[in-house]
N, C-alpha and C positions, 0 to 999 in steps of 0.2 A: 504493500500500500504506500510506503514512503517513496517508492521509486516514481510513482506518478504524481507526487507532490500533493497528496491529500492533506497531510499534516502541515499546518501553518500556525503562526503564533495565535493562540487562543481561538483557532478556527479549524474546523474539520469539514472538508469538502465532501459531502455525501451524494453528490449528483451522480446519477447513472449506476449506482450500486445495485447489483443483483441481491436477492434475499440471502444467497449463500455467502456472498462477499460481506454483506452486512453482518451476518452471523459470525463469521470468522473475525471481523473487526471488533464486534461487540465482546467476544471472548477475550481478545487481546487487550482491549482497553480495560475490561473488568479485572483482568489479571494484574495489569499495571497498577490500577487503583488499589487493589488489595495489598500489593507488595511494597509500594513506594515508601510508605511511612516506616516500614521495617528497614529499608535501605538507608533512609535518612537517619534513623536511630543508630544503625550500626556505624555509619560514618561519623556522626556526632560523638558517639561513645569512643571511637578510635582516636579522633582528633583531640578530644579532651585528655585522653591518656598519653598520647604521643607529644602533644604540644600544649601543655596545661596553661601557659601564659598567652599563647597566640592562636588558640584553636578557632576563634571567631573569624580569623582570616580565611578559613576554608569556605565560608558562606557569603552570599551577597548581603548587602546591608538591609535589604527589604524583608528578609526572611524573619519569622518570629522566633526569638530566643526561647520563648515559652514552649512553642511547638517542638523545637529541637530537644529541649530538656525532657519533655514528656516522652517523645519517641525513644530517646536514649534510655530513659528509665524503664520503659516497657522491654526494650531489647536486653537490658541487664537481667530481667526476670526470666527471659527465655534466651540464654546465651548461645546455645548450640543449635545448629541447623535442624537437628531431629526434634528439638523442642517445639518447632513451628510447623509440624506436619499436619496438625488438625485442620480440617476443612472449615475454618472459622474466619471471620473478618478481623482486621486489625482492631476495630472498635471492641469486639468481643474479647480479644486478648487483653486489651487495656482495661476493660470492665472488671476482670477477675485477677489482674496481675498481682495485686497486693494481698490476695487471699492465700492462706497457707496451703490450701488444697486446690490451687488454681488450675493444675493440669486436669483434675477430675471435673471441675466446674466447666472447663472448656469443652470436654468431651460431651457434656450434657447439653450444650447449645448447638452442636453440630446439626446442620440442616435448617436452623432458624436464621432469620435475617437479624441484622443488628437491632432493628426496632423491636422485634419480637423479644429478644433476650434483654433489651433495655427495660421492658415493662416489668421484668422480674429480676432486677439487677444482681447485686452481689451478695445476697444473704441466703443461706440455706433455709432460714425461717420463711422467707418470701416464696421460694420455690415449693416448700412443703405444703403451702396452701392449695396448690394446684394438683389435682389427681394425676398420678403417673404410675402406670401399670407395667410391670415386667412379666411377660408371658414366656415361659421356658419350654422348649421342646425336650422334655425329660427323656423320652425314648432315644432321641439322637445321642444325647450326652452319655446315657447309660451304655449304649452300644459302643461309643467311642472309648469310654473307660475300659470296658470289657475287652475289646480287641487290642487295646494298647498294653494289655498284660495284667490289668488289675484283678481279673478273675473274680473270685468270690469276695473281694474287697471293693468291687465296682460300686455296689449300692451305697455303701458307707462313704466312699470317695465322692460320689456325685452329690449325695445329701449334704456333706460338709462343704463341698465346693459351691453349691447353690446358696447355702446359708452364709458363707463367707462373702460371696459376691453381693447378695442382698444387703448384708450388714454395711458394706462399703458404699453401696448406692444410696443408702439412707441419708448419708451426708450430702448427697446431691439433690435430695428432694423426693426420692422414691416413696410412694405411699402404698402401693398395692403389688401383689405378686401372685401369679397362678402357675402351677406346674401342670403341664398338659401331657396327656398320654394317648397313644394309639389304642383303639378298641381291638379286641381279639378278632373281630370280623371287619371286613373292609368292603364297603358297598361298591367300590370301583372295580373290584375283581370280577363282579358279575357282568360288567360292561364289556369285558374283553373275552368272554367265552367264545371259543371258536377261533381266536387269533393264534397264530403260530407261537407267540410268546405272550402269556397272560400278563396282566398288570402286576408289576413288582414281583417277578419270579424270584423266589428265595428258597434256599435249601431249608430242610427242617431245622427248627431252632434247637440249640443245645438246651437240654432240660435245666441245667444250672443257670443259663442265661435267663430263661423264663423265671426262675426263682429270684434272680437278682432284680428283675423288673417289678415283681411283686413286692420284694423287700424294700426297694427304694421308695415306693409309694407309701409303705407302712412307716418308714423312717421320717419322710417328709410330713406325713399326717400327724405323727407324734410331735413334730415341731410346730404344728398348727398352720402349716402351709395349705392353701387351697389346692387340691389335686382334682383335676377334671378330665373326664373322658366321656364319650358318647357312643353308644352302640352303632357300629357300622362306619364310624368316622375315624379319621386320622388326627393326630395331634395338630397337624397343619390346619385342619378345618376348625378346630377349637380355637387355635390362636388367631386365625383369620376372622372368626366371629367376634372375638374380643377386640381386635383391631378396628372392626367396623362399628361396634356397639359401645365401647367404653367411653365414658364422658371425661376425656382428658387425654394426656399424652400416653402413647403406648410404645414400648420397646419389645421387639420380638427377639428372643435370645435363641439363635439357631444359625446354622450355616446353609440350610436348605435354600437353594435358589428359587424354588417355587414361591417362597414367601415374599420375594421382591415385588410381586403383584400387589402387596398390601402397603408398600411404602407410600407415604403422603406427607403433607406438611405437619401432621401430628403423629406420624408413625415412622419410627426408624428401626434399625436392626443392630443387635449386639452380636457380632459374629463369634466372638470368643473373648475369654478373659484369661490371660496368662499371669500366673502369680510368681513373682521373683523375690528372692530373699535379699534384704538389705545386708550387705556384707559387714556393716558396722553394728547395726542394731539387732539384726536377725529378724526384723519385722517383714512379713509378707506384703509386698506392694503389688497392686493390680496394674496390668497393662491392658487397656480396653481396646477392642477392635470394632469400631463403630461403622455403620453404613447408613448414610442419610439418603433421602430421595435425590438431592442434588448430586451427591457423590456417585450414586448409581447411574444417573443420566450422563454425567461426565464420563464415566467409564464405559458405558455401553452405547450411548446415543439414543437410548430408548426410554420413553416415559413408562413408569410402572403400569399405567393403564394399557400399554401395548404388550406387556410381558407375556400374558397368556397366549396371545396370537403368535408371538415369536416362538414360544415353546411348542405350540401346535405344529408349526412348520418344521422346526428343528427335530422334534421328537426326542426320545431319551431311551437308548437301548438298555440302560441299566434297569429302568423301571418298566420296560416292555412297551413303551409308547412309540409307535411306528413313525409318526410324523409324515411329511411328504417325501416320497422316494426321490433321491437325487438332490435334495436341498439340505445342506448341513447348517452349522451354526452361522457361518459368515453369510451364506446365501439367504438364510431366513432373516437375519438382521438387515441385510441390504434391501430386501423386498419390503419389509415393514417401514424402514426409513424412507424408501422411495414413494410408497403408496399410502403410508400411514395406518391403514387398516387392512385386515385380511379380506374383508368383503371387497375392498377396492383392488386387491391383488387378484382375487378370483375374477372380478369383472374385467380387469386388464388382460388376464390370460384368455378368457373367452372371446374378447374383442381382438385377439391376436396383436396385442400391443408389442411393438418392436423392442421395447425395453426389456422384454422377457424372451429368452431364446425359446425356439419351438419345442425342444425336448422338455424344457421346464414347464411350458404352457400346458402340454399334454399331461404331465405329471400332476400339475396343480388342479386341473379339471377333474382328473380321476380321483384325486384326494378329496376334492370338494364333494363329489358324488358318492364316495364310499365311506370313509372313516372320519371325516372332519368333524361331524357332529359328536361322535363318541369321543374323539380326541379332545374336543373342547370340554366335555364333562370331566375327562380325566385330569386335565391340567388346571381347571378352575376350582379354586377353593371356596368352600361354603362360608357365607357371611351371616346367615340367618339362624344359626343354632341357638337354642335357648340355653344360655350359659349363666352360671351362678354369679350373683353380684357381690358375694362375700369373698373379697380378695385382699383385704387389708393385710399389710405386712405384720406378722405375728409378734414382732419384738421391736 
């Protein structure tokens, strides 16, 4: 853009931009706006340390000394590059920089705008007034602990891990928690009767693993956590229903990509929590792996509302979901980005749109007429289950 002289002093020439060029330029300008104050702060901090008596020489006379002092102060609170990896704005970094738990507070505003986080600024007491639910895919984490070698200690490990995570999130304003479980039956399996590979083909479950699933629920219930499952439904459906119905913020603790369809302005995901021991104090410190709607869109180019249709086209061999033959992950993403909806993709294929190669057009029409409806039911999570409202954190 700079080569055709669009950037001028306090003026941006926007004439004749295409929507694609405007989008690229918008992302570039937003990135600069997000980072420039950190750069000013780093330079101010360096100049003060290197030339304590003459550091003001670095800057033009018209720049605000107060602004430089503030940016340098924020940068001192986040001195390392890795300290600034949260998908948060400079203002949000500044809002919590003087708090002892500023890293945890930052993670809590990921996906919010600066204005949204400013409404509930820097106190845990303020955020605690607003309901915030953590919905945990307990089956997923129990299986992960089991197959990582925990064996018969898996249930206890998961129970303690959830309790420790919830305890730390309380400082960030968490008010509610629900531990979600798969039902012993699965209504989606009946949809794929007659398919070469049924939905979620799995080997017979180890009896001890089944015992651990029962035990982890018992342990969590003894700690007064809400534990919820519904006949014929997966934990994903229960979590999705909470995401749609809970009156407040919702965090979905899972790594299941299906759950990305639930992301919104008030729903994010906690993909994982790694606990690391402080070598000095021995205290276990959490490292949160958050995913917001904004971060998902940035990484995939797809809105969460498009996620089910992307999954329909791509399919999932692990879960026995066929998808459209000949269209993989990249092809599915490209089609949804180009046409925005699956209905528009099907229409373009039927109309022999040249943007879709003939072989793919044929495959898309066959997919539309054969398994598309069933596939949509397989990948779309329920949002209307009747779920318990008693989810308050028990401690």
